[in-house]
Each structure stands twice: as C-alpha cells, then as structure tokens.
C-alpha positions as CSV (number, residue, x, y, z in Angstrom):
1,M,-100.0,-150.8,-110.2
2,S,-102.6,-150.1,-107.2
3,L,-102.3,-150.1,-103.0
4,L,-104.9,-149.7,-100.2
5,S,-103.9,-149.2,-96.5
6,A,-105.6,-152.0,-94.1
7,S,-107.4,-150.5,-92.8
8,S,-109.5,-148.3,-95.3
9,V,-109.9,-151.2,-96.8
10,A,-110.7,-152.2,-92.9
11,W,-113.4,-149.2,-93.0
12,M,-115.4,-150.2,-95.9
13,R,-116.3,-153.8,-93.8
14,E,-117.5,-152.2,-91.3
15,K,-120.2,-151.1,-93.8
16,F,-120.2,-154.3,-95.9
17,R,-118.7,-157.5,-93.8
18,D,-118.2,-159.9,-96.8
19,L,-116.1,-158.0,-98.8
20,P,-113.1,-159.6,-100.7
21,Y,-110.0,-158.4,-100.7
22,G,-109.6,-156.9,-103.9
23,A,-112.7,-155.6,-103.9
24,F,-111.3,-152.4,-105.4
25,G,-108.9,-153.6,-108.7
26,E,-105.8,-153.6,-105.0
27,N,-103.3,-154.9,-106.0
28,I,-101.8,-154.4,-102.7
29,V,-103.0,-153.6,-99.3
30,V,-100.1,-152.2,-97.6
31,E,-100.3,-152.9,-93.1
32,G,-99.0,-150.6,-90.8
33,V,-98.7,-147.5,-93.7
34,E,-101.6,-145.0,-94.4
35,V,-100.4,-145.7,-98.3
36,H,-102.7,-142.2,-99.2
37,K,-100.8,-140.3,-97.1
38,L,-98.0,-140.5,-98.4
39,P,-97.1,-137.9,-101.1
40,V,-97.1,-138.2,-104.4
41,G,-93.3,-139.6,-105.9
42,T,-92.1,-141.4,-102.3
43,K,-90.8,-144.3,-103.4
44,L,-92.2,-147.4,-101.6
45,R,-89.8,-150.8,-101.6
46,V,-92.2,-153.8,-101.2
47,G,-90.2,-157.2,-101.3
48,E,-87.8,-157.2,-104.4
49,V,-90.1,-154.3,-105.8
50,L,-89.7,-150.4,-106.3
51,L,-92.0,-148.7,-106.8
52,A,-93.2,-145.0,-107.0
53,V,-96.5,-143.8,-105.5
54,S,-97.7,-141.8,-108.0
55,Q,-101.3,-140.8,-108.2
56,I,-103.7,-140.3,-104.5
57,G,-107.4,-141.2,-105.4
58,K,-109.2,-141.7,-108.5
59,E,-112.3,-140.7,-110.4
60,C,-114.5,-143.3,-109.7
61,H,-117.0,-144.3,-112.8
62,S,-120.4,-143.0,-112.5
63,P,-120.5,-144.9,-109.9
64,C,-118.6,-148.2,-109.7
65,E,-121.0,-150.7,-108.0
66,I,-118.9,-150.9,-104.9
67,R,-120.4,-147.4,-104.2
68,R,-124.0,-148.1,-105.9
69,M,-124.3,-151.1,-103.4
70,L,-122.5,-149.8,-99.5
71,G,-122.9,-145.3,-101.2
72,D,-119.2,-145.0,-99.6
73,C,-115.6,-146.1,-102.0
74,V,-112.8,-145.4,-100.1
75,M,-110.5,-145.4,-103.8
76,P,-111.3,-141.6,-104.7
77,S,-109.7,-140.2,-102.4
78,Q,-107.7,-143.3,-100.8
79,G,-107.0,-145.6,-103.6
80,V,-102.9,-144.9,-104.4
81,F,-101.4,-145.6,-107.5
82,A,-97.8,-147.2,-107.9
83,V,-95.4,-146.5,-110.8
84,V,-92.9,-150.2,-110.9
85,R,-88.9,-148.5,-111.1
86,E,-87.5,-152.2,-110.3
87,G,-89.9,-155.6,-111.1
88,G,-89.0,-158.6,-109.0
89,V,-91.0,-160.9,-106.7
90,V,-94.1,-159.3,-104.1
91,S,-94.8,-162.4,-101.2
92,V,-97.5,-162.4,-98.9
93,S,-95.3,-161.9,-96.3
94,N,-93.3,-159.1,-97.3
95,G,-93.7,-155.6,-95.4
96,V,-93.3,-152.8,-97.3
97,E,-90.7,-150.0,-96.7
98,V,-91.2,-146.3,-96.9
99,L,-87.8,-145.4,-98.7
100,V,-87.1,-141.4,-97.6
101,P,-85.7,-138.9,-101.1
C-alpha cells in the first residue's frame, strides 16, 4: 500500500494544477501528518486498517511520466509504502492515527 501526504501532492500541484489524486499510484493521501517523516516500522491506524511503514521513497523508473512532464516527482523522497497488518474498511472521512511504539 502506498501513501502520500496531502502537502506532497499540493507541492506537485504548484507545478501542474490539474494533477489528479492517484497520479503517483498512491492508495491513500493523508492530511495533517507528514508521513514521509515517520520512521520505518511506525504503525498507522486508518479506519479499521492497521498499517506498518515499510519503506520511505522508491527509485523512480527511468524517468517516470510525471518526472518527464514536470521535471520532478515526489515518490523517490516522499512516497511511503506500508504493509497491511490488519485489513478492514477505509473511508474518505477516516483520520490517520500514528501509533506510538
């Protein structure tokens, strides 16, 4: 599962206004938490789902479509990947709770 902070998407939208949510392949956009600043292993509760951060950033395939269009991409430095520890339902209105280890 992949996550991006809303601020990361907003930063890219400054370069390209019509960039839709999901353009980076992210499953969840998080408001109020800079998810890319969380350490690997951090657990997050989103609705019924429990996630564990497994990776921050990823190597952009050479170069991705967004990097070709805009000259930059947030996924290498701000994309967050997580393992689903407990499945369930996630709704748009769900908040994100960062669980302290």
